[in-house]
PASEBA-1860 file (N, C-alpha, C; in nm, 3 decimals):
! residues 253
1> MSEQANPK> 12.990/17.424/9.654/12.863/17.424/9.684/12.825/17.328/9.808 ~ 12.732/17.373/9.919/12.715/17.301/10.016/12.591/17.199/9.965 ~ 12.585/17.075/10.047/12.462/16.982/10.025/12.318/17.030/10.015 ~ 12.326/17.146/10.125/12.191/17.197/10.106/12.148/17.303/10.012 ~ 12.262/17.331/9.946/12.238/17.434/9.821/12.221/17.355/9.693 ~ 12.259/17.218/9.727/12.274/17.134/9.587/12.133/17.093/9.548 ~ 12.076/17.106/9.451/11.934/17.043/9.361/11.955/16.932/9.384 ~ 12.051/16.851/9.387/12.062/16.706/9.355/12.062/16.617/9.481
9> SGVLKSRA> 12.077/16.701/9.608/12.110/16.641/9.719/12.021/16.530/9.761 ~ 11.901/16.552/9.719/11.786/16.455/9.739/11.812/16.321/9.692 ~ 11.852/16.311/9.564/11.889/16.205/9.472/12.011/16.151/9.525 ~ 12.122/16.220/9.571/12.231/16.171/9.619/12.185/16.083/9.769 ~ 12.117/16.169/9.840/12.061/16.080/9.964/12.010/15.953/9.962 ~ 11.905/15.958/9.834/11.844/15.846/9.794/11.945/15.721/9.744 ~ 12.013/15.764/9.657/12.128/15.636/9.640/12.214/15.609/9.761 ~ 12.243/15.697/9.860/12.319/15.631/9.952/12.222/15.546/10.056
17> AEEVVPDC> 12.083/15.567/10.043/12.012/15.491/10.128/12.022/15.367/10.058 ~ 12.014/15.351/9.921/12.023/15.210/9.846/12.153/15.139/9.872 ~ 12.254/15.211/9.877/12.365/15.152/9.907/12.405/15.077/10.041 ~ 12.345/15.118/10.125/12.349/15.061/10.290/12.281/14.935/10.297 ~ 12.220/14.896/10.193/12.151/14.763/10.214/12.228/14.651/10.156 ~ 12.294/14.584/10.265/12.381/14.485/10.230/12.329/14.353/10.169 ~ 12.426/14.270/10.093/12.365/14.146/10.018/12.428/14.045/10.095 ~ 12.336/13.950/10.084/12.383/13.791/10.141/12.487/13.740/10.060
25> PRCGKPLP> 12.601/13.692/10.140/12.696/13.650/10.055/12.668/13.510/9.977 ~ 12.571/13.435/10.029/12.536/13.310/9.971/12.435/13.341/9.856 ~ 12.319/13.394/9.848/12.218/13.400/9.744/12.214/13.542/9.693 ~ 12.309/13.641/9.739/12.328/13.743/9.659/12.208/13.848/9.665 ~ 12.116/13.806/9.749/12.006/13.913/9.742/12.020/13.997/9.864 ~ 11.954/14.110/9.873/11.932/14.225/9.970/11.915/14.131/10.076 ~ 11.996/14.159/10.221/11.947/14.090/10.318/11.825/14.070/10.373 ~ 11.739/14.163/10.353/11.585/14.159/10.396/11.504/14.072/10.309
33> LCICDSVT> 11.577/14.040/10.189/11.489/13.913/10.088/11.544/13.789/10.130 ~ 11.650/13.808/10.192/11.727/13.651/10.208/11.648/13.554/10.291 ~ 11.637/13.442/10.212/11.562/13.325/10.291/11.655/13.205/10.300 ~ 11.785/13.211/10.305/11.887/13.121/10.307/11.866/13.033/10.421 ~ 11.833/13.051/10.548/11.822/13.004/10.670/11.705/12.878/10.660 ~ 11.628/12.900/10.548/11.517/12.796/10.551/11.528/12.704/10.415 ~ 11.662/12.729/10.348/11.705/12.630/10.244/11.722/12.495/10.305 ~ 11.657/12.395/10.257/11.721/12.254/10.301/11.748/12.175/10.193
41> PIESRTKL> 11.884/12.096/10.198/11.944/12.026/10.095/11.831/11.923/10.021 ~ 11.835/11.894/9.892/11.765/11.792/9.827/11.860/11.706/9.762 ~ 11.829/11.564/9.787/11.912/11.448/9.702/11.864/11.442/9.545 ~ 11.915/11.458/9.472/11.879/11.433/9.324/11.991/11.338/9.238 ~ 11.925/11.245/9.179/12.021/11.184/9.084/12.065/11.225/8.953 ~ 11.969/11.332/8.935/11.959/11.408/8.806/12.048/11.544/8.836 ~ 12.159/11.581/8.764/12.248/11.681/8.765/12.190/11.795/8.737 ~ 12.247/11.902/8.786/12.176/12.047/8.730/12.292/12.157/8.713
49> LILQHPQE> 12.287/12.212/8.600/12.352/12.293/8.551/12.277/12.421/8.499 ~ 12.318/12.537/8.577/12.233/12.650/8.528/12.342/12.791/8.478 ~ 12.302/12.793/8.347/12.362/12.920/8.272/12.297/13.060/8.277 ~ 12.342/13.136/8.353/12.300/13.260/8.349/12.349/13.365/8.296 ~ 12.291/13.432/8.201/12.311/13.540/8.118/12.376/13.681/8.192 ~ 12.479/13.741/8.170/12.544/13.807/8.248/12.475/13.944/8.263 ~ 12.375/13.981/8.192/12.253/14.081/8.220/12.165/14.061/8.277 ~ 12.136/13.944/8.353/12.035/13.898/8.400/12.038/13.971/8.555
57> QDRALGTA> 11.996/14.067/8.593/12.034/14.133/8.717/11.937/14.138/8.817 ~ 11.821/14.085/8.804/11.714/14.057/8.906/11.745/14.029/9.028 ~ 11.822/14.086/9.112/11.841/14.018/9.247/11.723/14.018/9.332 ~ 11.637/14.092/9.301/11.525/14.069/9.420/11.449/13.962/9.370 ~ 11.397/13.928/9.281/11.325/13.816/9.221/11.352/13.707/9.134 ~ 11.487/13.710/9.123/11.554/13.599/9.034/11.569/13.490/9.141 ~ 11.588/13.361/9.063/11.558/13.249/9.167/11.710/13.158/9.114 ~ 11.792/13.189/9.031/11.893/13.086/9.001/11.985/13.049/9.093
65> RLTAMHFK> 12.040/13.143/9.196/12.101/13.086/9.308/12.026/13.025/9.402 ~ 11.921/13.068/9.433/11.831/13.002/9.522/11.816/12.846/9.475 ~ 11.786/12.817/9.353/11.777/12.701/9.313/11.888/12.601/9.327 ~ 12.020/12.666/9.272/12.135/12.587/9.297/12.157/12.546/9.456 ~ 12.139/12.644/9.536/12.181/12.615/9.668/12.093/12.498/9.740 ~ 11.986/12.445/9.681/11.946/12.336/9.711/11.994/12.199/9.688 ~ 12.099/12.206/9.606/12.151/12.085/9.554/12.292/12.088/9.583 ~ 12.363/11.989/9.638/12.501/11.977/9.657/12.592/12.018/9.534
73> DAVLKIGL> 12.556/11.913/9.437/12.638/11.917/9.295/12.613/12.008/9.180 ~ 12.518/12.107/9.215/12.461/12.197/9.121/12.564/12.311/9.086 ~ 12.548/12.351/8.972/12.662/12.436/8.896/12.600/12.557/8.829 ~ 12.638/12.680/8.886/12.573/12.799/8.820/12.709/12.868/8.763 ~ 12.666/12.888/8.648/12.784/12.983/8.564/12.734/13.086/8.507 ~ 12.790/13.214/8.524/12.745/13.310/8.453/12.856/13.373/8.336 ~ 12.779/13.391/8.230/12.854/13.423/8.093/12.783/13.408/7.980 ~ 12.822/13.417/7.860/12.797/13.414/7.733/12.789/13.262/7.653
81> SWPSLSKA> 12.928/13.198/7.674/12.924/13.120/7.585/13.055/13.025/7.657 ~ 13.059/12.890/7.617/13.140/12.794/7.664/13.177/12.704/7.552 ~ 13.305/12.655/7.559/13.339/12.548/7.415/13.275/12.434/7.450 ~ 13.230/12.398/7.537/13.170/12.262/7.566/13.081/12.239/7.683 ~ 12.992/12.147/7.682/12.912/12.103/7.809/13.008/12.089/7.930 ~ 13.129/12.015/7.884/13.240/11.991/8.009/13.284/12.105/8.061 ~ 13.327/12.199/7.961/13.399/12.333/8.017/13.276/12.397/8.102 ~ 13.163/12.396/8.037/13.058/12.453/8.144/13.021/12.418/8.258
89> LGRKVDDP> 13.021/12.290/8.301/13.017/12.199/8.394/13.120/12.204/8.488 ~ 13.238/12.216/8.431/13.348/12.199/8.507/13.412/12.038/8.520 ~ 13.364/11.959/8.462/13.402/11.834/8.452/13.370/11.752/8.315 ~ 13.431/11.652/8.294/13.427/11.572/8.181/13.280/11.519/8.163 ~ 13.223/11.519/8.053/13.097/11.451/8.011/13.111/11.370/7.913 ~ 13.085/11.244/7.956/13.130/11.137/7.816/13.038/11.139/7.703 ~ 12.903/11.174/7.732/12.785/11.159/7.652/12.692/11.274/7.658 ~ 12.708/11.386/7.606/12.606/11.512/7.606/12.462/11.486/7.549
97> SRWAVLYL> 12.447/11.366/7.489/12.321/11.338/7.456/12.228/11.301/7.565 ~ 12.272/11.270/7.659/12.229/11.228/7.801/12.202/11.348/7.894 ~ 12.210/11.462/7.845/12.187/11.588/7.900/12.082/11.673/7.837 ~ 11.981/11.715/7.917/11.883/11.798/7.858/11.899/11.929/7.884 ~ 11.889/12.019/7.772/11.865/12.182/7.772/11.717/12.200/7.758 ~ 11.682/12.283/7.849/11.536/12.341/7.863/11.539/12.485/7.761 ~ 11.495/12.475/7.650/11.486/12.583/7.575/11.375/12.604/7.486 ~ 11.267/12.697/7.524/11.135/12.691/7.470/11.135/12.743/7.338
105> GSAKAADL> 11.209/12.858/7.305/11.218/12.916/7.154/11.065/12.959/7.140 ~ 11.062/12.906/7.007/10.896/12.936/6.949/10.816/12.794/6.973 ~ 10.881/12.670/7.019/10.808/12.568/7.013/10.700/12.578/7.154 ~ 10.625/12.516/7.151/10.503/12.525/7.263/10.448/12.396/7.271 ~ 10.447/12.350/7.390/10.388/12.191/7.406/10.251/12.195/7.358 ~ 10.196/12.291/7.388/10.028/12.310/7.354/10.002/12.300/7.200 ~ 10.093/12.310/7.120/10.084/12.330/6.977/10.140/12.167/6.923 ~ 10.183/12.100/7.007/10.243/11.931/6.954/10.149/11.843/7.011
113> DTDAEIVA> 10.037/11.843/7.025/9.932/11.751/7.045/9.986/11.637/7.149 ~ 10.017/11.702/7.237/10.063/11.644/7.387/10.024/11.710/7.503 ~ 9.979/11.638/7.597/9.945/11.707/7.733/10.072/11.678/7.842 ~ 10.166/11.626/7.773/10.274/11.598/7.892/10.342/11.727/7.927 ~ 10.408/11.744/8.067/10.471/11.858/8.098/10.595/11.859/8.066 ~ 10.686/11.755/8.020/10.798/11.756/7.980/10.811/11.695/7.842 ~ 10.858/11.767/7.748/10.856/11.706/7.594/10.987/11.727/7.521 ~ 11.026/11.582/7.505/11.172/11.597/7.433/11.113/11.628/7.259
121> INRKGEVE> 11.203/11.727/7.204/11.166/11.769/7.060/11.301/11.758/6.998 ~ 11.293/11.744/6.854/11.407/11.743/6.783/11.457/11.870/6.739 ~ 11.548/11.858/6.653/11.601/11.998/6.595/11.492/12.070/6.495 ~ 11.393/12.024/6.441/11.287/12.058/6.374/11.173/12.131/6.474 ~ 11.177/12.096/6.602/11.086/12.138/6.692/10.974/12.029/6.685 ~ 10.986/11.917/6.649/10.894/11.800/6.632/10.912/11.697/6.780 ~ 10.799/11.654/6.809/10.807/11.570/6.928/10.872/11.453/6.887 ~ 10.970/11.390/6.988/11.096/11.279/6.937/10.982/11.183/6.991
129> PHQRAILS> 11.010/11.073/6.894/10.956/10.928/6.927/11.013/10.870/7.048 ~ 10.959/10.781/7.111/11.001/10.711/7.235/11.030/10.788/7.356 ~ 10.956/10.887/7.386/10.959/10.994/7.493/10.989/10.934/7.635 ~ 10.927/10.824/7.670/10.962/10.756/7.787/11.111/10.735/7.786 ~ 11.153/10.650/7.686/11.316/10.593/7.686/11.388/10.710/7.670 ~ 11.364/10.827/7.615/11.463/10.936/7.603/11.469/11.018/7.744 ~ 11.343/11.035/7.787/11.338/11.103/7.907/11.414/11.019/8.045 ~ 11.383/10.902/8.026/11.440/10.814/8.168/11.564/10.790/8.141
137> DIEGIVLL> 11.655/10.826/8.019/11.783/10.815/8.020/11.875/10.957/8.037 ~ 11.803/11.046/8.085/11.866/11.198/8.101/11.947/11.195/8.217 ~ 12.081/11.205/8.220/12.158/11.219/8.318/12.173/11.364/8.407 ~ 12.141/11.470/8.327/12.147/11.599/8.382/12.065/11.716/8.303 ~ 12.032/11.810/8.337/11.967/11.916/8.267/12.037/12.051/8.295 ~ 12.024/12.120/8.183/12.095/12.262/8.170/11.965/12.351/8.157 ~ 11.973/12.469/8.246/11.876/12.552/8.237/11.939/12.701/8.199 ~ 11.874/12.775/8.121/11.915/12.899/8.066/11.840/13.031/8.149
145> DGTWSQAK> 11.923/13.093/8.247/11.849/13.190/8.327/11.874/13.332/8.248 ~ 11.753/13.389/8.231/11.745/13.523/8.184/11.616/13.560/8.124 ~ 11.617/13.669/8.030/11.485/13.701/7.954/11.485/13.607/7.846 ~ 11.377/13.624/7.768/11.372/13.549/7.639/11.468/13.565/7.556 ~ 11.513/13.720/7.530/11.607/13.722/7.439/11.745/13.673/7.482 ~ 11.781/13.697/7.638/11.899/13.635/7.671/11.905/13.509/7.662 ~ 11.781/13.417/7.698/11.814/13.269/7.664/11.817/13.228/7.530 ~ 11.782/13.312/7.438/11.794/13.287/7.305/11.937/13.291/7.260
153> ALWWRNAW> 12.015/13.416/7.322/12.150/13.442/7.292/12.220/13.336/7.347 ~ 12.201/13.286/7.440/12.274/13.162/7.520/12.256/13.035/7.455 ~ 12.146/13.029/7.387/12.114/12.888/7.300/12.198/12.910/7.166 ~ 12.213/13.028/7.107/12.278/13.050/6.977/12.423/13.058/6.980 ~ 12.482/13.091/7.106/12.629/13.112/7.115/12.684/12.984/7.175 ~ 12.617/12.864/7.207/12.672/12.740/7.261/12.607/12.626/7.173 ~ 12.693/12.613/7.039/12.645/12.545/6.949/12.638/12.392/7.005 ~ 12.733/12.347/7.127/12.737/12.220/7.193/12.594/12.181/7.247
161> MLKCQRVI> 12.505/12.272/7.242/12.380/12.255/7.302/12.314/12.159/7.209 ~ 12.325/12.142/7.058/12.269/12.099/6.967/12.291/11.939/6.981 ~ 12.403/11.894/7.069/12.446/11.776/7.108/12.372/11.691/7.219 ~ 12.291/11.796/7.307/12.221/11.755/7.405/12.065/11.738/7.347 ~ 12.002/11.678/7.424/11.845/11.669/7.413/11.769/11.784/7.434 ~ 11.719/11.839/7.326/11.643/11.976/7.361/11.504/11.918/7.425 ~ 11.446/11.994/7.532/11.319/11.969/7.605/11.229/12.097/7.605 ~ 11.101/12.103/7.618/11.032/12.219/7.655/10.936/12.180/7.762
169> LGPKQPSR> 10.856/12.268/7.820/10.776/12.230/7.899/10.635/12.279/7.874 ~ 10.524/12.187/7.927/10.369/12.228/7.910/10.320/12.237/8.057 ~ 10.347/12.337/8.150/10.321/12.330/8.277/10.155/12.355/8.292 ~ 10.097/12.268/8.384/9.958/12.290/8.406/9.934/12.404/8.480 ~ 10.005/12.474/8.548/9.980/12.594/8.585/10.066/12.707/8.602 ~ 10.019/12.832/8.575/10.124/12.942/8.531/10.227/12.978/8.669 ~ 10.318/13.032/8.612/10.407/13.097/8.724/10.363/13.154/8.840 ~ 10.422/13.120/8.983/10.372/13.185/9.070/10.428/13.315/9.093
177> YGKLRKEP> 10.508/13.395/9.000/10.556/13.505/8.998/10.403/13.622/9.014 ~ 10.291/13.557/8.925/10.177/13.625/8.904/10.211/13.789/8.852 ~ 10.154/13.869/8.918/10.173/14.007/8.890/10.303/14.083/8.929 ~ 10.379/13.991/9.011/10.537/14.070/9.055/10.613/14.057/8.932 ~ 10.590/13.947/8.850/10.694/13.971/8.731/10.594/13.871/8.592 ~ 10.535/13.962/8.525/10.464/13.899/8.391/10.553/13.823/8.299 ~ 10.520/13.700/8.274/10.601/13.622/8.175/10.529/13.640/8.039 ~ 10.632/13.639/7.950/10.569/13.668/7.787/10.461/13.585/7.764
185> RGDGLATI> 10.475/13.449/7.804/10.392/13.334/7.753/10.346/13.255/7.889 ~ 10.229/13.172/7.868/10.195/13.094/7.977/10.283/12.978/8.027 ~ 10.368/12.937/7.933/10.453/12.816/7.974/10.584/12.878/8.039 ~ 10.602/13.013/8.034/10.720/13.068/8.103/10.708/13.060/8.266 ~ 10.816/13.010/8.287/10.826/12.944/8.452/10.960/13.051/8.500 ~ 10.971/13.072/8.636/11.084/13.102/8.704/11.165/12.993/8.719 ~ 11.313/12.997/8.709/11.399/12.904/8.692/11.383/12.795/8.802 ~ 11.348/12.832/8.927/11.324/12.739/9.025/11.209/12.640/9.008
193> EAAGLLLA> 11.102/12.703/8.952/10.958/12.635/8.905/11.015/12.534/8.787 ~ 11.091/12.560/8.687/11.138/12.495/8.585/11.217/12.380/8.642 ~ 11.318/12.409/8.704/11.381/12.278/8.778/11.325/12.201/8.851 ~ 11.211/12.250/8.937/11.107/12.166/9.004/11.035/12.065/8.915 ~ 11.011/12.114/8.813/10.907/12.053/8.735/10.991/11.939/8.655 ~ 11.129/11.969/8.602/11.201/11.894/8.529/11.252/11.790/8.627 ~ 11.326/11.807/8.731/11.387/11.732/8.829/11.261/11.613/8.885 ~ 11.176/11.662/8.923/11.062/11.584/8.993/11.004/11.489/8.883
201> GLQKRPDI> 10.971/11.522/8.757/10.921/11.445/8.649/11.022/11.362/8.609 ~ 11.134/11.378/8.594/11.246/11.280/8.531/11.237/11.176/8.635 ~ 11.230/11.210/8.773/11.264/11.113/8.855/11.159/11.043/8.922 ~ 11.040/11.120/8.890/10.904/11.077/8.946/10.933/11.078/9.096 ~ 10.963/11.197/9.119/10.969/11.246/9.280/10.904/11.390/9.295 ~ 10.778/11.387/9.307/10.719/11.529/9.336/10.764/11.599/9.461 ~ 10.820/11.525/9.537/10.880/11.597/9.653/10.976/11.705/9.620 ~ 11.058/11.682/9.510/11.141/11.778/9.482/11.096/11.910/9.418
209> AGALNASF> 10.978/11.905/9.361/10.903/12.019/9.312/10.841/12.052/9.429 ~ 10.805/12.009/9.511/10.720/12.057/9.658/10.832/12.144/9.721 ~ 10.957/12.107/9.736/11.051/12.169/9.816/11.071/12.295/9.765 ~ 11.113/12.295/9.618/11.166/12.394/9.540/11.055/12.502/9.528 ~ 10.935/12.454/9.507/10.819/12.563/9.519/10.799/12.605/9.635 ~ 10.819/12.524/9.750/10.806/12.607/9.882/10.889/12.706/9.896 ~ 11.019/12.689/9.837/11.126/12.797/9.868/11.085/12.910/9.792 ~ 11.034/12.894/9.673/10.997/13.014/9.595/10.883/13.079/9.654
217> ERMLARYR> 10.795/12.990/9.717/10.673/13.103/9.765/10.714/13.159/9.909 ~ 10.812/13.104/9.965/10.879/13.184/10.073/10.943/13.324/10.043 ~ 11.030/13.319/9.923/11.098/13.406/9.869/10.986/13.526/9.824 ~ 10.878/13.490/9.754/10.786/13.584/9.696/10.715/13.629/9.825 ~ 10.671/13.565/9.939/10.615/13.614/10.056/10.716/13.718/10.111 ~ 10.839/13.694/10.121/10.936/13.792/10.200/10.929/13.921/10.090 ~ 10.933/13.893/9.990/10.958/14.022/9.882/10.822/14.115/9.929 ~ 10.721/14.048/9.912/10.574/14.116/9.946/10.581/14.187/10.056
225> EVQDAMPE> 10.635/14.121/10.170/10.668/14.178/10.300/10.737/14.316/10.296 ~ 10.815/14.310/10.224/10.921/14.451/10.255/10.925/14.544/10.130 ~ 10.832/14.524/10.017/10.845/14.590/9.895/10.786/14.729/9.941 ~ 10.687/14.754/10.022/10.630/14.870/10.042/10.724/14.971/10.118 ~ 10.797/14.882/10.258/10.871/14.954/10.340/10.984/14.995/10.265 ~ 11.061/14.927/10.172/11.176/14.945/10.126/11.185/14.938/9.960 ~ 11.108/15.031/9.898/11.091/15.037/9.750/11.206/15.022/9.685 ~ 11.329/15.081/9.752/11.462/15.061/9.674/11.504/14.910/9.653
233> LAPKPKKR> 11.436/14.817/9.698/11.458/14.670/9.668/11.391/14.620/9.551 ~ 11.285/14.693/9.496/11.219/14.655/9.379/11.303/14.645/9.253 ~ 11.287/14.545/9.200/11.366/14.500/9.070/11.362/14.620/8.967 ~ 11.447/14.677/8.893/11.469/14.767/8.809/11.392/14.717/8.698 ~ 11.317/14.802/8.625/11.229/14.751/8.498/11.341/14.700/8.391 ~ 11.303/14.581/8.317/11.378/14.505/8.227/11.363/14.557/8.088 ~ 11.476/14.577/8.029/11.476/14.606/7.909/11.389/14.516/7.811 ~ 11.314/14.568/7.728/11.233/14.492/7.623/11.326/14.386/7.541
241> DYRRRKGA> 11.262/14.271/7.503/11.331/14.192/7.447/11.358/14.200/7.305 ~ 11.296/14.297/7.265/11.337/14.349/7.104/11.316/14.489/7.096 ~ 11.402/14.560/6.971/11.366/14.682/6.954/11.334/14.729/6.821 ~ 11.243/14.812/6.816/11.165/14.837/6.682/11.252/14.911/6.598 ~ 11.279/14.870/6.486/11.369/14.979/6.393/11.300/15.087/6.374 ~ 11.363/15.170/6.336/11.306/15.286/6.267/11.236/15.278/6.145 ~ 11.104/15.299/6.158/11.008/15.282/6.031/10.959/15.159/6.017 ~ 10.991/15.055/6.110/10.943/14.915/6.085/10.803/14.886/6.170
249> KPRSR> 10.737/14.842/6.099/10.585/14.813/6.147/10.584/14.737/6.266 ~ 10.492/14.754/6.363/10.478/14.690/6.497/10.457/14.560/6.455 ~ 10.490/14.447/6.545/10.468/14.308/6.538/10.336/14.316/6.593 ~ 10.263/14.193/6.515/10.137/14.164/6.562/10.137/14.074/6.690 ~ 10.020/14.093/6.779/10.040/14.007/6.897/9.923/13.916/6.892
END
């Protein structure tokens, strides 16, 4: 059957058009969305490890690689589980308790009678005593990149995270994603925003947050510039973080 007689030819042409948009080898984004040339290195004494769920496929609006590109020693790993922090990081860690894992879960800083933007909590979800001493001793941070359910999967599949200090965030401002990518909760931030808030807060260096947020804003501005002209670059709709079982009552909101 000739292409003209094929009713699916339009679909095939559309797919072909999508495939011709090359990706940047550094940031992994389609080249029209790449801002690598504006990324400047940031010095940080606090180490950074980003664990990305393998099903997190938002190349257009994702920020994990962009975040890591700012730091010489940052590590980005894609997977579901690792035997230990040392294995995930690729080098020996003598004291995992000096590493903080950002995992919000069901905990909310707003419910813990604190106005701090970074809060260390224990296994029961309670505020740790001696916050200043705990946070000042943090050597590195682990960020979980993915949807809420994907972050939960990473948390539960890596038992070694319980040896680290769990932290949550109480950001004063909502994510810069705005309407481009709606977050389920007000304290939900892009990976690059979370990294900026944590690294700046732990080191008392607002310049780190400023640099990361500026990169994020450039990325969003670039996306808005091309989204109308190149709709094929728009991120695919994300799967819902839960599935309703047959006959189950809908959850209250």
